[in-house]
N, CA, C and O atoms as a MOPAC input file, in Angstrom:
PM7 MOZYME 1SCF
protein

 N    -22.18700 1   -34.83600 1    64.65900 1
 C    -20.96700 1   -35.13800 1    65.38300 1
 C    -21.20100 1   -34.81900 1    66.84300 1
 O    -21.78300 1   -33.78400 1    67.16900 1
 N    -20.76600 1   -35.67100 1    67.69900 1
 C    -20.87900 1   -35.41400 1    69.12800 1
 C    -19.49400 1   -35.34500 1    69.73200 1
 O    -18.53400 1   -35.91200 1    69.20900 1
 N    -19.41600 1   -34.64200 1    70.83900 1
 C    -18.15300 1   -34.49700 1    71.53700 1
 C    -18.25800 1   -35.23300 1    72.84700 1
 O    -19.17700 1   -34.99300 1    73.63000 1
 N    -17.32600 1   -36.12300 1    73.09100 1
 C    -17.31200 1   -36.88200 1    74.32600 1
 C    -15.94900 1   -36.70300 1    74.96500 1
 O    -14.91900 1   -37.00100 1    74.35900 1
 N    -15.95300 1   -36.21800 1    76.18200 1
 C    -14.69800 1   -36.02700 1    76.89300 1
 C    -14.49800 1   -37.17300 1    77.85700 1
 O    -15.43500 1   -37.61000 1    78.52600 1
 N    -13.28900 1   -37.65100 1    77.92400 1
 C    -12.96100 1   -38.65500 1    78.92000 1
 C    -12.70500 1   -37.93200 1    80.22700 1
 O    -11.77600 1   -37.13200 1    80.33500 1
 N    -13.51300 1   -38.21000 1    81.19300 1
 C    -13.34800 1   -37.55700 1    82.47500 1
 C    -13.56900 1   -38.55100 1    83.57900 1
 O    -14.26000 1   -39.55400 1    83.40100 1
 N    -12.98600 1   -38.27500 1    84.70900 1
 C    -13.16200 1   -39.20500 1    85.81100 1
 C    -13.74100 1   -38.48900 1    87.02100 1
 O    -13.41400 1   -38.81000 1    88.16300 1
 N    -14.59400 1   -37.52400 1    86.76000 1
 C    -15.24500 1   -36.89600 1    87.88700 1
 C    -15.43500 1   -35.41100 1    87.69500 1
 O    -15.10100 1   -34.84700 1    86.65300 1
 N    -15.97100 1   -34.80000 1    88.71100 1
 C    -16.31800 1   -33.39600 1    88.68900 1
 C    -15.08900 1   -32.50700 1    88.50300 1
 O    -15.18600 1   -31.44500 1    87.88700 1
 N    -13.94400 1   -32.92100 1    89.02300 1
 C    -12.74900 1   -32.08100 1    88.92800 1
 C    -12.33000 1   -31.81700 1    87.49600 1
 O    -11.64400 1   -30.82800 1    87.23700 1
 N    -12.71800 1   -32.67000 1    86.55500 1
 C    -12.35700 1   -32.46800 1    85.15500 1
 C    -13.38400 1   -31.63900 1    84.39000 1
 O    -13.13100 1   -31.24500 1    83.25100 1
 N    -14.52200 1   -31.37100 1    84.99000 1
 C    -15.58100 1   -30.66500 1    84.28000 1
 C    -15.17800 1   -29.24800 1    83.89400 1
 O    -15.54000 1   -28.78400 1    82.81300 1
 N    -14.44100 1   -28.55400 1    84.74800 1
 C    -14.01000 1   -27.19400 1    84.41700 1
 C    -13.07600 1   -27.21100 1    83.21200 1
 O    -13.19000 1   -26.36500 1    82.32600 1
 N    -12.16400 1   -28.15900 1    83.17600 1
 C    -11.25400 1   -28.28100 1    82.03800 1
 C    -12.04100 1   -28.62500 1    80.78500 1
 O    -11.80500 1   -28.03700 1    79.72900 1
 N    -12.97300 1   -29.56600 1    80.88100 1
 C    -13.77600 1   -29.96100 1    79.73200 1
 C    -14.60800 1   -28.79800 1    79.22200 1
 O    -14.74100 1   -28.61800 1    78.01200 1
 N    -15.16500 1   -28.01500 1    80.11800 1
 C    -15.99500 1   -26.88100 1    79.72700 1
 C    -15.18700 1   -25.87200 1    78.92100 1
 O    -15.70700 1   -25.27500 1    77.97900 1
 N    -13.93600 1   -25.67800 1    79.27800 1
 C    -13.07000 1   -24.74900 1    78.55800 1
 C    -12.80800 1   -25.21500 1    77.12900 1
 O    -12.50400 1   -24.39800 1    76.25900 1
 N    -12.92400 1   -26.51600 1    76.88000 1
 C    -12.65400 1   -27.07100 1    75.54600 1
 C    -13.86000 1   -26.96900 1    74.61500 1
 O    -13.71800 1   -27.18800 1    73.41200 1
 N    -15.03500 1   -26.64600 1    75.13600 1
 C    -16.25400 1   -26.62600 1    74.33100 1
 C    -16.15200 1   -25.66500 1    73.14300 1
 O    -16.50800 1   -26.06700 1    72.03600 1
 N    -15.68700 1   -24.41300 1    73.30400 1
 C    -15.59500 1   -23.53500 1    72.12000 1
 C    -14.73700 1   -24.12000 1    71.00300 1
 O    -15.06500 1   -23.97400 1    69.82500 1
 N    -13.64700 1   -24.77600 1    71.36700 1
 C    -12.79600 1   -25.39600 1    70.34800 1
 C    -13.53300 1   -26.53000 1    69.64600 1
 O    -13.42700 1   -26.68900 1    68.42900 1
 N    -14.27200 1   -27.30900 1    70.40700 1
 C    -15.01700 1   -28.42100 1    69.81200 1
 C    -16.12000 1   -27.89400 1    68.89600 1
 O    -16.39000 1   -28.48900 1    67.85200 1
 N    -16.75400 1   -26.79700 1    69.27000 1
 C    -17.77800 1   -26.20500 1    68.40900 1
 C    -17.16300 1   -25.67900 1    67.11900 1
 O    -17.76000 1   -25.78200 1    66.04700 1
 N    -15.97400 1   -25.12000 1    67.23000 1
 C    -15.26800 1   -24.64000 1    66.03700 1
 C    -14.98100 1   -25.79700 1    65.08700 1
 O    -15.15300 1   -25.66100 1    63.87600 1
 N    -14.55200 1   -26.91700 1    65.61900 1
 C    -14.29900 1   -28.10100 1    64.79700 1
 C    -15.60400 1   -28.63000 1    64.22000 1
 O    -15.66100 1   -29.02600 1    63.05600 1
 N    -16.64800 1   -28.63300 1    65.03700 1
 C    -17.93500 1   -29.20200 1    64.64100 1
 C    -18.53900 1   -28.49100 1    63.43100 1
 O    -19.28200 1   -29.10400 1    62.66600 1
 N    -18.23200 1   -27.21800 1    63.25000 1
 C    -18.84100 1   -26.49600 1    62.13000 1
 C    -18.37400 1   -27.02200 1    60.77200 1
 O    -18.96500 1   -26.68700 1    59.74500 1
 N    -17.33200 1   -27.83300 1    60.75700 1
 C    -16.84400 1   -28.39900 1    59.50600 1
 C    -17.55600 1   -29.69300 1    59.11900 1
 O    -17.32400 1   -30.23000 1    58.03600 1
 N    -18.39600 1   -30.17900 1    59.97700 1
 C    -19.08500 1   -31.43000 1    59.70300 1
 C    -20.57500 1   -31.17300 1    59.62600 1
 O    -21.19300 1   -30.76100 1    60.60800 1
 N    -21.14200 1   -31.41300 1    58.47900 1
 C    -22.56100 1   -31.18200 1    58.25300 1
 C    -23.29300 1   -32.48800 1    58.50500 1
 O    -23.21400 1   -33.41400 1    57.69700 1
 N    -24.00300 1   -32.56700 1    59.61700 1
 C    -24.68400 1   -33.79600 1    60.00300 1
 C    -25.79400 1   -34.21000 1    59.06200 1
 O    -26.07400 1   -35.40200 1    58.93300 1
 N    -26.44300 1   -33.24600 1    58.39200 1
 C    -27.55900 1   -33.58600 1    57.51700 1
 C    -27.09700 1   -34.20100 1    56.20400 1
 O    -27.69700 1   -35.16400 1    55.72800 1
 N    -26.04700 1   -33.66200 1    55.62100 1
 C    -25.59400 1   -34.18800 1    54.33500 1
 C    -24.49300 1   -35.21900 1    54.49700 1
 O    -24.19800 1   -35.96900 1    53.56600 1
 N    -23.88400 1   -35.25900 1    55.67400 1
 C    -22.80000 1   -36.20000 1    55.89500 1
 C    -21.50900 1   -35.77600 1    55.23400 1
 O    -20.56400 1   -36.56000 1    55.15400 1
 N    -21.45700 1   -34.53200 1    54.75400 1
 C    -20.25900 1   -34.03800 1    54.06300 1
 C    -19.14000 1   -33.79300 1    55.06600 1
 O    -19.33400 1   -33.11200 1    56.07300 1
 N    -17.98400 1   -34.34500 1    54.78600 1
 C    -16.79600 1   -34.10300 1    55.60100 1
 C    -15.79500 1   -33.33100 1    54.76800 1
 O    -15.65900 1   -33.57000 1    53.56800 1
 N    -15.10600 1   -32.42200 1    55.39100 1
 C    -14.09500 1   -31.65200 1    54.68000 1
 C    -12.72100 1   -32.24700 1    54.93800 1
 O    -12.54600 1   -33.10600 1    55.80200 1
 N    -11.77600 1   -31.78000 1    54.18600 1
 C    -10.39700 1   -32.21600 1    54.32300 1
 C     -9.86500 1   -31.83500 1    55.70100 1
 O    -10.14300 1   -30.74200 1    56.19500 1
 N     -9.10000 1   -32.73200 1    56.32000 1
 C     -8.56000 1   -32.45900 1    57.65500 1
 C     -7.70200 1   -31.20900 1    57.66700 1
 O     -7.60400 1   -30.54100 1    58.69600 1
 N     -7.08700 1   -30.88400 1    56.56000 1
 C     -6.23500 1   -29.69900 1    56.50700 1
 C     -7.05500 1   -28.42100 1    56.69200 1
 O     -6.59100 1   -27.46700 1    57.31500 1
 N     -8.27300 1   -28.40700 1    56.14900 1
 C     -9.14200 1   -27.25300 1    56.33800 1
 C     -9.53100 1   -27.11000 1    57.80200 1
 O     -9.58200 1   -26.00300 1    58.33800 1
 N     -9.80300 1   -28.23300 1    58.43900 1
 C    -10.18200 1   -28.21400 1    59.84800 1
 C     -9.01400 1   -27.70700 1    60.69300 1
 O     -9.19300 1   -26.83500 1    61.54300 1
 N     -7.83700 1   -28.24400 1    60.46300 1
 C     -6.65700 1   -27.86000 1    61.24800 1
 C     -6.32300 1   -26.39200 1    61.02400 1
 O     -6.00700 1   -25.68400 1    61.97900 1
 N     -6.38600 1   -25.92500 1    59.79400 1
 C     -6.05800 1   -24.52900 1    59.49700 1
 C     -7.02100 1   -23.56900 1    60.18100 1
 O     -6.63800 1   -22.44700 1    60.51400 1
 N     -8.25700 1   -23.98700 1    60.39600 1
 C     -9.26100 1   -23.12100 1    61.01200 1
 C     -9.21300 1   -23.12600 1    62.53800 1
 O     -9.85900 1   -22.30000 1    63.18300 1
 N     -8.45900 1   -24.04300 1    63.10600 1
 C     -8.36600 1   -24.08600 1    64.56400 1
 C     -7.67300 1   -22.84100 1    65.08900 1
 O     -6.77000 1   -22.30900 1    64.44300 1
 N     -8.08900 1   -22.37900 1    66.24800 1
 C     -7.38300 1   -21.24300 1    66.85100 1
 C     -5.91600 1   -21.60000 1    67.07900 1
 O     -5.57000 1   -22.75800 1    67.31500 1
 N     -5.06600 1   -20.58100 1    67.00200 1
 C     -3.62800 1   -20.80100 1    67.15200 1
 C     -3.30500 1   -21.48800 1    68.47600 1
 O     -2.40100 1   -22.32200 1    68.53400 1
 N     -4.02100 1   -21.15200 1    69.52200 1
 C     -3.76000 1   -21.76800 1    70.82900 1
 C     -3.99300 1   -23.27200 1    70.79200 1
 O     -3.27000 1   -24.02700 1    71.44200 1
 N     -4.98800 1   -23.71200 1    70.04200 1
 C     -5.27700 1   -25.14600 1    69.92900 1
 C     -4.19200 1   -25.82100 1    69.10100 1
 O     -3.74700 1   -26.91800 1    69.43700 1
 N     -3.76500 1   -25.17400 1    68.02300 1
 C     -2.69100 1   -25.74600 1    67.19900 1
 C     -1.41000 1   -25.88400 1    68.01300 1
 O     -0.70200 1   -26.88400 1    67.89200 1
 N     -1.11000 1   -24.89600 1    68.83200 1
 C      0.07600 1   -24.97300 1    69.68500 1
 C     -0.06600 1   -26.07600 1    70.72700 1
 O      0.90900 1   -26.75600 1    71.04900 1
 N     -1.27600 1   -26.25600 1    71.25700 1
 C     -1.51500 1   -27.31200 1    72.23500 1
 C     -1.27500 1   -28.68900 1    71.59900 1
 O     -0.73000 1   -29.58700 1    72.24100 1
 N     -1.68200 1   -28.84700 1    70.34000 1
 C     -1.51900 1   -30.13100 1    69.65700 1
 C     -0.04800 1   -30.49900 1    69.46100 1
 O      0.29900 1   -31.68000 1    69.44900 1
 N      0.80400 1   -29.50800 1    69.30900 1
 C      2.22600 1   -29.78200 1    69.09400 1
 C      3.03500 1   -29.75200 1    70.38300 1
 O      4.21500 1   -30.10400 1    70.37400 1
 N      2.42500 1   -29.34000 1    71.48900 1
 C      3.17600 1   -29.11700 1    72.72600 1
 C      3.83500 1   -30.37700 1    73.29000 1
 O      4.84900 1   -30.27100 1    73.98100 1
 N      3.30700 1   -31.52900 1    73.02400 1
 C      3.87700 1   -32.75400 1    73.57200 1
 C      4.99000 1   -33.35100 1    72.73100 1
 O      5.48100 1   -34.43800 1    73.03500 1
 N      5.39500 1   -32.65500 1    71.67600 1
 C      6.38700 1   -33.19500 1    70.75000 1
 C      7.57100 1   -32.25100 1    70.63200 1
 O      7.42400 1   -31.03400 1    70.74100 1
 N      8.72700 1   -32.81600 1    70.41300 1
 C      9.94200 1   -32.02700 1    70.19300 1
 C      9.97800 1   -31.67900 1    68.70500 1
 O     10.50600 1   -32.44000 1    67.89500 1
 N      9.41500 1   -30.53000 1    68.35700 1
 C      9.21500 1   -30.17600 1    66.95800 1
 C     10.51900 1   -29.95600 1    66.18700 1
 O     10.52500 1   -30.06200 1    64.96100 1
 N     11.62400 1   -29.65200 1    66.88000 1
 C     12.88000 1   -29.47400 1    66.13700 1
 C     13.33500 1   -30.79800 1    65.52500 1
 O     13.97200 1   -30.80400 1    64.47100 1
 N     13.01500 1   -31.92000 1    66.17400 1
 C     13.33800 1   -33.22700 1    65.60300 1
 C     12.47400 1   -33.50500 1    64.37700 1
 O     12.94100 1   -34.07700 1    63.39200 1
 N     11.22200 1   -33.09900 1    64.44800 1
 C     10.32600 1   -33.27400 1    63.30700 1
 C     10.74000 1   -32.36000 1    62.16200 1
 O     10.68200 1   -32.75200 1    60.99600 1
 N     11.16200 1   -31.13100 1    62.49600 1
 C     11.54100 1   -30.16100 1    61.45800 1
 C     12.65000 1   -30.70400 1    60.57500 1
 O     12.64000 1   -30.48900 1    59.36300 1
 N     13.60500 1   -31.40700 1    61.16900 1
 C     14.70400 1   -31.98500 1    60.38000 1
 C     14.16600 1   -32.94300 1    59.32000 1
 O     14.67100 1   -32.99500 1    58.19900 1
 N     13.15100 1   -33.68700 1    59.68600 1
 C     12.56900 1   -34.64500 1    58.74500 1
 C     11.66200 1   -33.93300 1    57.75000 1
 O     11.72800 1   -34.19700 1    56.54900 1
 N     10.81100 1   -33.02700 1    58.24700 1
 C      9.88300 1   -32.31100 1    57.37400 1
 C     10.61200 1   -31.50700 1    56.30200 1
 O     10.08300 1   -31.31600 1    55.20700 1
 N     11.80100 1   -31.04300 1    56.59900 1
 C     12.55600 1   -30.22500 1    55.65200 1
 C     13.49800 1   -31.03300 1    54.77300 1
 O     14.13900 1   -30.47700 1    53.88200 1
 N     13.58900 1   -32.32800 1    55.00900 1
 C     14.43800 1   -33.20500 1    54.20100 1
 C     13.58300 1   -33.79200 1    53.07000 1
 O     12.72400 1   -34.64300 1    53.29800 1
 N     13.83800 1   -33.31900 1    51.85900 1
 C     13.01300 1   -33.70800 1    50.71800 1
 C     13.00100 1   -35.22100 1    50.47800 1
 O     11.94900 1   -35.78800 1    50.18400 1
 N     14.14000 1   -35.86800 1    50.59800 1
 C     14.18800 1   -37.31200 1    50.33400 1
 C     13.43300 1   -38.09400 1    51.41200 1
 O     12.78100 1   -39.09500 1    51.11500 1
 N     13.52400 1   -37.63400 1    52.66400 1
 C     12.77100 1   -38.31100 1    53.73400 1
 C     11.27000 1   -38.14700 1    53.52100 1
 O     10.50900 1   -39.09900 1    53.69400 1
 N     10.84500 1   -36.94900 1    53.14800 1
 C      9.41200 1   -36.72700 1    52.95000 1
 C      8.90300 1   -37.46200 1    51.71100 1
 O      7.75900 1   -37.91600 1    51.68600 1
 N      9.73100 1   -37.58000 1    50.70000 1
 C      9.35200 1   -38.37200 1    49.52700 1
 C      9.14900 1   -39.83300 1    49.94700 1
 O      8.23400 1   -40.50600 1    49.47400 1
 N     10.00400 1   -40.29700 1    50.82600 1
 C      9.88400 1   -41.66300 1    51.34100 1
 C      8.59200 1   -41.83300 1    52.12900 1
 O      7.85900 1   -42.80100 1    51.92300 1
 N      8.31200 1   -40.90400 1    53.02400 1
 C      7.09500 1   -40.98200 1    53.84600 1
 C      5.85600 1   -40.93300 1    52.96600 1
 O      4.93700 1   -41.73100 1    53.14600 1
 N      5.82300 1   -40.01000 1    52.02100 1
 C      4.66400 1   -39.87900 1    51.14100 1
 C      4.41900 1   -41.15200 1    50.34300 1
 O      3.27800 1   -41.59700 1    50.22000 1
 N      5.48300 1   -41.74100 1    49.80000 1
 C      5.33700 1   -42.98400 1    49.04100 1
 C      4.88100 1   -44.12700 1    49.94900 1
 O      4.05300 1   -44.94700 1    49.55200 1
 N      5.41600 1   -44.17700 1    51.15300 1
 C      5.05700 1   -45.22300 1    52.11300 1
 C      3.57500 1   -45.13900 1    52.47000 1
 O      2.87700 1   -46.15300 1    52.48200 1
 N      3.10700 1   -43.95500 1    52.75400 1
 C      1.68900 1   -43.79000 1    53.10400 1
 C      0.79300 1   -44.02700 1    51.89500 1
 O     -0.27300 1   -44.62900 1    52.02000 1
 N      1.22100 1   -43.55500 1    50.72700 1
 C      0.41800 1   -43.74800 1    49.51100 1
 C      0.30900 1   -45.21200 1    49.11500 1
 O     -0.64800 1   -45.60300 1    48.44700 1
 N      1.27300 1   -46.02000 1    49.51700 1
 C      1.22700 1   -47.44600 1    49.17600 1
 C      0.61000 1   -48.27200 1    50.29800 1
 O      0.79200 1   -49.48800 1    50.35700 1
 N     -0.11700 1   -47.61100 1    51.18100 1
 C     -0.80700 1   -48.33700 1    52.25000 1
 C      0.13000 1   -48.88300 1    53.30100 1
 O     -0.16100 1   -49.90200 1    53.92800 1
 N      1.26400 1   -48.20900 1    53.50200 1
 C      2.26600 1   -48.60400 1    54.48900 1
 C      2.82200 1   -49.99600 1    54.20900 1
 O      3.11700 1   -50.76300 1    55.12600 1
 N      2.95600 1   -50.30000 1    52.93000 1
 C      3.49100 1   -51.57600 1    52.48100 1
 C      4.96300 1   -51.37200 1    52.09400 1
 O      5.27500 1   -50.63500 1    51.15800 1
 N      5.84900 1   -52.03200 1    52.82600 1
 C      7.29400 1   -51.85300 1    52.62700 1
 C      7.71800 1   -52.24300 1    51.21000 1
 O      8.40000 1   -51.47100 1    50.53600 1
 N      7.32500 1   -53.41400 1    50.76200 1
 C      7.75200 1   -53.89400 1    49.44400 1
 C      7.25400 1   -52.99000 1    48.32700 1
 O      8.00600 1   -52.65400 1    47.41300 1
 N      5.99400 1   -52.59800 1    48.40000 1
 C      5.42100 1   -51.72100 1    47.37500 1
 C      6.11400 1   -50.36600 1    47.36700 1
 O      6.39500 1   -49.81800 1    46.30100 1
 N      6.39100 1   -49.82800 1    48.54200 1
 C      7.07000 1   -48.53000 1    48.63000 1
 C      8.47100 1   -48.62100 1    48.03200 1
 O      8.87600 1   -47.74400 1    47.26900 1
 N      9.19700 1   -49.65500 1    48.36400 1
 C     10.54800 1   -49.83200 1    47.82400 1
 C     10.50800 1   -49.90600 1    46.29700 1
 O     11.35800 1   -49.32600 1    45.62100 1
 N      9.52700 1   -50.61400 1    45.76200 1
 C      9.38100 1   -50.69700 1    44.30000 1
 C      9.08500 1   -49.32200 1    43.70700 1
 O      9.68800 1   -48.93500 1    42.70500 1
 N      8.15900 1   -48.58300 1    44.32000 1
 C      7.79300 1   -47.25500 1    43.81000 1
 C      8.97400 1   -46.29800 1    43.80100 1
 O      9.11400 1   -45.47700 1    42.89500 1
 N      9.81300 1   -46.41000 1    44.80600 1
 C     10.93700 1   -45.48200 1    44.93600 1
 C     12.21300 1   -45.99900 1    44.28400 1
 O     13.23800 1   -45.31800 1    44.29900 1
 N     12.15500 1   -47.20300 1    43.71000 1
 C     13.34700 1   -47.84100 1    43.15700 1
 C     14.46100 1   -47.84200 1    44.20700 1
 O     15.59700 1   -47.44300 1    43.95200 1
 N     14.08900 1   -48.30200 1    45.37400 1
 C     14.97300 1   -48.26500 1    46.53800 1
 C     15.06100 1   -49.67000 1    47.12000 1
 O     14.09400 1   -50.43000 1    47.09300 1
 N     16.22200 1   -49.99800 1    47.64100 1
 C     16.35900 1   -51.28700 1    48.30600 1
 C     15.49200 1   -51.27400 1    49.56600 1
 O     15.37700 1   -50.25800 1    50.25200 1
 N     14.90100 1   -52.40300 1    49.84600 1
 C     14.02700 1   -52.55300 1    51.01400 1
 C     14.75100 1   -52.16200 1    52.31000 1
 O     14.15400 1   -51.52700 1    53.17900 1
 N     16.01000 1   -52.52900 1    52.44300 1
 C     16.76800 1   -52.20300 1    53.65500 1
 C     16.97800 1   -50.69500 1    53.80600 1
 O     16.98300 1   -50.17500 1    54.92200 1
 N     17.15100 1   -50.00000 1    52.68700 1
 C     17.29800 1   -48.54300 1    52.73600 1
 C     16.00700 1   -47.90800 1    53.23200 1
 O     16.02900 1   -46.98200 1    54.04300 1
 N     14.89500 1   -48.40800 1    52.74100 1
 C     13.59400 1   -47.91700 1    53.19000 1
 C     13.40900 1   -48.16500 1    54.68600 1
 O     12.97500 1   -47.28000 1    55.42400 1
 N     13.74100 1   -49.36900 1    55.11800 1
 C     13.61900 1   -49.69500 1    56.54600 1
 C     14.52300 1   -48.79500 1    57.38900 1
 O     14.13400 1   -48.36500 1    58.47500 1
 N     15.70600 1   -48.51700 1    56.90000 1
 C     16.63400 1   -47.63400 1    57.61300 1
 C     16.02300 1   -46.24000 1    57.78000 1
 O     16.09100 1   -45.65500 1    58.86100 1
 N     15.42600 1   -45.71100 1    56.70700 1
 C     14.81700 1   -44.38300 1    56.78100 1
 C     13.63400 1   -44.36100 1    57.75100 1
 O     13.49500 1   -43.42700 1    58.54100 1
 N     12.79700 1   -45.37000 1    57.69100 1
 C     11.64300 1   -45.41600 1    58.60300 1
 C     12.09100 1   -45.56900 1    60.05600 1
 O     11.49800 1   -44.98000 1    60.96000 1
 N     13.13300 1   -46.35800 1    60.27400 1
 C     13.67800 1   -46.49300 1    61.63500 1
 C     14.29600 1   -45.18900 1    62.10900 1
 O     14.21800 1   -44.85600 1    63.29200 1
 N     14.90200 1   -44.45700 1    61.20700 1
 C     15.47400 1   -43.16100 1    61.54900 1
 C     14.37200 1   -42.18900 1    61.99200 1
 O     14.54900 1   -41.43400 1    62.94800 1
 N     13.26300 1   -42.21600 1    61.30400 1
 C     12.12700 1   -41.37000 1    61.69200 1
 C     11.63900 1   -41.76500 1    63.08100 1
 O     11.37000 1   -40.90400 1    63.91900 1
 N     11.52800 1   -43.05100 1    63.31900 1
 C     11.07000 1   -43.54100 1    64.62700 1
 C     12.02000 1   -43.09700 1    65.73000 1
 O     11.57900 1   -42.63400 1    66.78200 1
 N     13.31000 1   -43.23500 1    65.49700 1
 C     14.30200 1   -42.86600 1    66.52000 1
 C     14.28600 1   -41.36500 1    66.80700 1
 O     14.43900 1   -40.95300 1    67.95700 1
 N     14.10400 1   -40.55600 1    65.77900 1
 C     14.14700 1   -39.10300 1    65.95100 1
 C     12.84600 1   -38.48700 1    66.44500 1
 O     12.86500 1   -37.43200 1    67.07900 1
 N     11.72400 1   -39.12700 1    66.16400 1
 C     10.43500 1   -38.53100 1    66.52700 1
 C      9.67700 1   -39.31700 1    67.58900 1
 O      8.81400 1   -38.77100 1    68.27600 1
 N      9.99900 1   -40.59500 1    67.72000 1
 C      9.24300 1   -41.44000 1    68.63500 1
 C      7.98300 1   -42.02000 1    68.00100 1
 O      7.23600 1   -42.74300 1    68.66000 1
 N      7.74200 1   -41.71000 1    66.73200 1
 C      6.56100 1   -42.22400 1    66.03400 1
 C      6.95300 1   -43.35500 1    65.09600 1
 O      7.87800 1   -43.22500 1    64.29400 1
 N      6.24400 1   -44.45400 1    65.20900 1
 C      6.46900 1   -45.61600 1    64.35200 1
 C      5.44300 1   -45.55600 1    63.22400 1
 O      4.26500 1   -45.83800 1    63.44100 1
 N      5.88100 1   -45.19300 1    62.03100 1
 C      4.95300 1   -44.99700 1    60.91600 1
 C      4.28100 1   -46.27900 1    60.44700 1
 O      3.36500 1   -46.22600 1    59.62700 1
 N      4.71600 1   -47.42300 1    60.94800 1
 C      4.03300 1   -48.67100 1    60.59800 1
 C      2.75100 1   -48.83900 1    61.41200 1
 O      1.93900 1   -49.71700 1    61.12100 1
 N      2.57300 1   -48.01000 1    62.41400 1
 C      1.34100 1   -47.99700 1    63.20900 1
 C      0.46100 1   -46.87500 1    62.68500 1
 O      0.90000 1   -45.73000 1    62.57700 1
 N     -0.77800 1   -47.20600 1    62.36200 1
 C     -1.67700 1   -46.24600 1    61.73800 1
 C     -1.81600 1   -44.96600 1    62.56100 1
 O     -1.73800 1   -43.86800 1    62.00900 1
 N     -2.01800 1   -45.09100 1    63.86100 1
 C     -2.20200 1   -43.91200 1    64.72100 1
 C     -0.97000 1   -43.01500 1    64.68400 1
 O     -1.10000 1   -41.79100 1    64.66400 1
 N      0.21400 1   -43.60200 1    64.67400 1
 C      1.43700 1   -42.80600 1    64.60200 1
 C      1.59000 1   -42.14400 1    63.23700 1
 O      2.08300 1   -41.02000 1    63.14400 1
 N      1.17300 1   -42.83000 1    62.18500 1
 C      1.24700 1   -42.24800 1    60.84300 1
 C      0.30200 1   -41.04800 1    60.73200 1
 O      0.65500 1   -40.03200 1    60.13400 1
 N     -0.88300 1   -41.16400 1    61.30100 1
 C     -1.83600 1   -40.05300 1    61.30200 1
 C     -1.28200 1   -38.89000 1    62.11100 1
 O     -1.37300 1   -37.73700 1    61.69200 1
 N     -0.71000 1   -39.19100 1    63.26500 1
 C     -0.10600 1   -38.15200 1    64.09900 1
 C      1.01100 1   -37.44400 1    63.34400 1
 O      1.11200 1   -36.21800 1    63.38700 1
 N      1.84600 1   -38.21000 1    62.65600 1
 C      2.94200 1   -37.63700 1    61.87700 1
 C      2.40100 1   -36.66900 1    60.82800 1
 O      2.91300 1   -35.55900 1    60.68300 1
 N      1.37300 1   -37.08500 1    60.09900 1
 C      0.79000 1   -36.24200 1    59.05500 1
 C      0.16800 1   -34.98100 1    59.64800 1
 O      0.30100 1   -33.89700 1    59.08000 1
 N     -0.50000 1   -35.11500 1    60.76900 1
 C     -1.09500 1   -33.95500 1    61.43000 1
 C     -0.00700 1   -32.97800 1    61.86700 1
 O     -0.12700 1   -31.77300 1    61.64400 1
 N      1.04500 1   -33.48800 1    62.48200 1
 C      2.14900 1   -32.62700 1    62.91200 1
 C      2.84400 1   -31.97500 1    61.72200 1
 O      3.28700 1   -30.82900 1    61.79500 1
 N      2.93000 1   -32.71400 1    60.64400 1
 C      3.53700 1   -32.14400 1    59.43200 1
 C      2.73100 1   -30.95700 1    58.94800 1
 O      3.29600 1   -29.91500 1    58.61200 1
 N      1.43500 1   -31.10200 1    58.90900 1
 C      0.60200 1   -29.99600 1    58.45000 1
 C      0.65000 1   -28.83300 1    59.43200 1
 O      0.69100 1   -27.67500 1    59.01400 1
 N      0.64500 1   -29.12000 1    60.71500 1
 C      0.76900 1   -28.04800 1    61.70900 1
 C      2.09200 1   -27.31200 1    61.55900 1
 O      2.15600 1   -26.09900 1    61.75400 1
 N      3.14000 1   -28.03600 1    61.21500 1
 C      4.45400 1   -27.42800 1    60.97700 1
 C      4.40400 1   -26.51100 1    59.75200 1
 O      4.97400 1   -25.42000 1    59.76300 1
 N      3.72800 1   -26.95600 1    58.71200 1
 C      3.63600 1   -26.17900 1    57.47400 1
 C      2.88700 1   -24.86900 1    57.69700 1
 O      3.29900 1   -23.82600 1    57.19100 1
 N      1.78800 1   -24.91700 1    58.45100 1
 C      0.96500 1   -23.71500 1    58.61000 1
 C      1.36000 1   -22.83800 1    59.78300 1
 O      0.75200 1   -21.79100 1    60.00200 1
 N      2.37200 1   -23.24800 1    60.54300 1
 C      2.76400 1   -22.48000 1    61.73600 1
 C      2.87400 1   -21.05500 1    61.42200 1
 O      3.19300 1   -20.25300 1    62.29900 1

């Protein structure tokens, strides 16, 4: 695994250098010789608390907490992700009307700013959920 920082000059080198210990900590979870990757939850749990706090700093976590603590919303999210983010399949799995499912997903988008129909946002949501759990 290699670490590549996006930088636009010498002024960012000091900031990038400060991130090296964190990147080395993450790197120890990836064995380059065997290609073995561990579960992302193990990696996140092993991160220093300061890094975990940095990852959540750009988000209004109280809005996420309302969703993370709502069992029916999380059941919806889990089914949606497990069905490959397919609306029709998720509605069938949950025995839920398609419009109800769309309403719940739109509610998540409005409250968190993350659109779970976009893969990157779904990954971010899951990462934030785990960070919330281990806080």
